[in-house]
Each structure stands twice: as C-alpha cells, then as structure tokens.
N, C-alpha and C positions, 0 to 999 in steps of 0.2 A: 381387619388385621391392624393391630397397633404397632407402630414403629418404636423401637427402643432408641435410647440416646445415641448410640453409635450409628444406627441406621439413619437417624435424622441428620447427623453430620455427614455421613458418607453420601447420601442422596440429596443434600441440601440444594444443589444447583438444579435438580429436577423439581424439588418441592416448591421452590420460589417461582416456577413457571405457572402462570395462571391456568394453562390447559393441562397441567399434570397435578401439582399439589400433592398433599398427603394421600388423598383418595386414589389418584392415579398411580402413585408410587406403590401403594398397597396392592393395586391390581397387577403391577409388574412383578412384585414379589410373590404373588400367588400364581403367576403365569407358568405354563409348562410348554416348552418349545423344543421341537425335534429338528436337528440339523442333519440332513443326509449328505454326507461328503464333508470331510474336514480338510479340504485343499484350499485352492485360491480364493474361493468365495466363502466357504464354511469357516475359514480361519478368521477373517475380520468380523463376520457375523457373530461367531462365538465370543470373541474378545469384547465386542461392544455390548452384547446381551449380558455377559457376565458382569461387566462393569456397571451396567444399568440396574443390575439386581434381579434379573429374571430368576425366579425361585428354583425352577427345575429345567435343566438343559440336557436333552438327550443327544448323543453323538453316535452316528451310525456310519461306519467305514471299515472295510476289510483290508485296507491297504497299509503299507509301511512307508515311513518317510524315506525319500530318495534325495540325494544331493541336489538334483535338478529342481526339486520342489521349492527349495529355500529362497529362490528369487522372487516368489510371490506368496507363498504360504506362510504368512508371518507368525503364525502361532507355533511353528516348529523351528527349533534352533539346530545349529550344526551338531551338537552332541546327540541329537535325536535321530540322526540318520540310522536307519535299520529298525527303529522302534515302531510299534503299532501307532498309527496316527491318532486313534481315539485316546490312547493312554498319554501320548505326548500332549494332546490338547487338554485333556482333563487336568494334567499337572499345571499347565499355565492358567487355566481358569481358577483353580484353587489358589494360586498365587495372587491373582487379581482380586478375588472375592471368595473367601472361604465359606461364606454363607450359602453359596450356590450348590444345590444338589445336582451332581453330574451323573447321568446314567449312560454307560457305554454299551454299544452293540458292535463288537469286533467281528463284523460279518458283512458280506455283500448283500445288500437289500435286493430281494427278488419277489416274484409273485407268490412264493410260498410263505414268506414271513412278513411282508410289509404291512398287511392289515393288522396283524397282532402288535407290530411295533408302533404304529401311528395312533392306535385307538385311545391311548390315555393322554394325548397331547392336545393343547389348544390350537397350535399353529405348527405348520411344517415348512421348513426352508429347504429348497432344492439347491444344493451346492455341488451337484454331480457333474461329470464330464463326458457322459455318453447318452445317446438318444434313448437307448433301451430304458435306462433309469428315469429319464425325464418323462417319458410317456407313461411309465409305470407309476411314478409318483402322482402325476396328474390323475390317472384313472383311479388309483387307490383313494386319493383325497376326494374326488367327485363322488365315488361310490360310498365312501365313509363319511361324507359330509364335513370334511376338514378343510379349512382355509390353508392356502400355501402361497409361498413366493417362489416364482421361477426366476432364475438368473442364468445368463449365458455370456461368455466372453471369448474373443479371439482377436489376435493382433492388437489393434488399438480400439476395438469396438466392444460395446457392452449393451445388453438389453435386459429388461426385467418387466414382469407383470405380476399382479397379485390375483389369485382366485379366491372368491368367497362364494359359498353355496348360493345358487340362484342366479349367478352371473356367468359371463363367458369364461370358458376354460381354455387351457393350452391347446387342446385339439380343435377348438373353434377357429383358431388361426393357423396352427400347424397340424395338418390332417394326419400325417403319418411320417415315420422316419424316412430320411432320404436313403437311397441305395448305398450299401457299403462302398467306400472309396469316392463317393460323389463330393464330399466336403473334406478339406484338409484338416489334419489334427493340429493341436497346439504344438506338438513336437515337430511337425512339418512346417507350419506357418508362423509359429512363435506367438508370444503374448507379452505385452508390456506389463511388468509386474504390478505397477500402480493401478492399472485398469481393474485388476481383481479387487483391490482395496476400495476403489471408487464404487464399484457395483455392490460389493459386500456390505458397505456401510449404508447404501440405499436400502438394501434388503433388511438390514437390522432396524432401520428407521421404520420400515413398513411393519415389522413385527411389533415394535413398541407402540406405534400409533394404533395398531389393531388392539393391543392389550388394554390401552387406556381409553379406546373408543373415541378418539379425536382425530380431526383432519379428514382429508379425502384420499383414500387408498388408491393404488394403481389398479383399480378394478375396471374392466372393460376398456382398458387402454394399455398400450405397451410403450415404455420409455426406452429410447434408443440414443446412444451417444457415441461420438468418435473422439477419443482423447488426443489424437494427432492434431486436429483442428479445434478441439474443445468446443464441439457443437452438440447440442442436445435437441431432440425432437420427440414428439409424442404422436402416436397413431391410435385413434380410437377404433374399436371394433365391437361388434355385438354378438351376443349369444346366438349360435347357429342352431336353429330348430332341427336341422338334419345332422347335428354333431353325433358321432357314434357313441359317445359316452354321456353327454349331458343334454342331448336333444330330446325332442318330444317322444320319439320312438327309438330309444338307444339300442344299438346292436351289441355293445359291450356291456355285459352284465356280470362278468366274472373276470378276474385278473389273469393276465398271461404275460410272459416275457417276450418282448420284441427282439428281433435280431439286433445284437449289440453293434453299435457303430459310434465312433467318437464324433464330437460335435463341431459345428461352426455356426456363427451367428446368423447366416442366411436361413438356416432352418431351426435355430433354437439355442445354440450357444454351448461353449465349453464351461466347465466349472473349475 
C-alpha cells in the first residue's frame, strides 16, 4: 500500500519511528480490528486506533449512552445521551480520521452471532463489562483462530492480557465465571474514570504492535496495575494442557452463552 501525501503528513510521527516506518504504517492502514463494547475500555481503544489509521474498525455494542457513562467513556459526549453507542462512537471516529472505515453492529454479541462478526477481522478487542461476554469472546477467538486483547477494570485496578493462537488463553487462568453476586459491579464498587483510559490505551498499543509485528505482546502474561498507588506488576502463566477450550483435549468445541454476571478484576474485570 502506497501512502498519499496527506497520509504521509498525518502519520509522520509514526513513520519516523524506526520500528514502524512506511511499511509499518501501511500495515496499520490495512488492518481490520473489531472492538466489542464501546464503553470505558472500547472508547480510548477506538479513539487511538482511529488516530493511528487502522483501516477498518468494527464496533459491536447494543447499548445506548447513559449520563453515568460520561465519567469514563470519553468517546461519548453529553448530547449523545440516549443515542446508540456504536453510532456515537462512529461519529467521533469520522471526525478524528475520515479515512477509517467504520462498521457498526448495534447488537449484543452472543453465541449465535459472534463467529460471524469476528471472522473478517485481524484482531479483536474485549471492552465488555460482563463475564458472559468475556468468556464468549475468548472461546470464539480460540475456536476461530483470532488474536484478542482482554481488559478488565474496577475501582482503581486494571488488568490485561493478549491471546495469540498457540498460547495461553483467558480460560487458562480464569477457568469459569464466578457465581452471580460474588463480585461487586462497577455501579456498586465504583471506577476511577482515568483507569479506563490507562488500560484502554495499553490495549490499543497491543493492537498496533500486533499489526506491525514488532515488540513483545502481553502473551502468556497478565499485566496488573493499581492506580491509587500507581504500581504495576506482571504475572506469567502457561497454556494449560487441561484448558477446556485450548487444551490438548478440549471439551468446549461449540460456542454457548454463560450465565451473565458483571465483572470485577479478581476474576477478570469490568469494561
């Protein structure tokens, strides 16, 4: 892909990076990324991927903008309250970079539609806020051979990992959703708005590094941080040969919807 004069100027700060250059920027422009959830995590991911020039961005979310979302979901503005989140987000992406092709899926992603939605994308971003969706995204990506970024936030805490086929998946470390009510919700426990931005930008960086094929992704390791004390730590883990979806003898061979429960970082995080 050849860059035109306007693109060379727009992406000049990428192009002068030795690990990106014209070739890397061309890969970004050819990239197709699906963001599931356009809330606290999906908002900064979408903004930074659009600014970076990802050629096709898919947005999947069946929700509408609520006033309480605006404290952290920075892609949505006050006049957007009541609007579909995917349409609000598409409008902001177009304002940042009109060259980005945005495909919207104004629906709740579930076992009946996720395989068809993810199939045409290079990378999937999990920006959801419930365990059912997180485990479904993991299973669909493992079965479909798609890399994805998991993200979870609650209170002052965030965590993220990246799955690439052949490596450890989300179920290798989080076996199954916790019982309903075992973990407080964001509406119950709260979330510092900036934590969503911190984690979302990390997820965006993972996407871009995957597309250009440079650096060391968060594969087989989970990054955890606490913004109250501003401490980061990393925990390594291995692919579990007994994992029900990516193990040597998987028991999960078809997609199904788990019981829906909202998230907390002890078990995998809110979006």
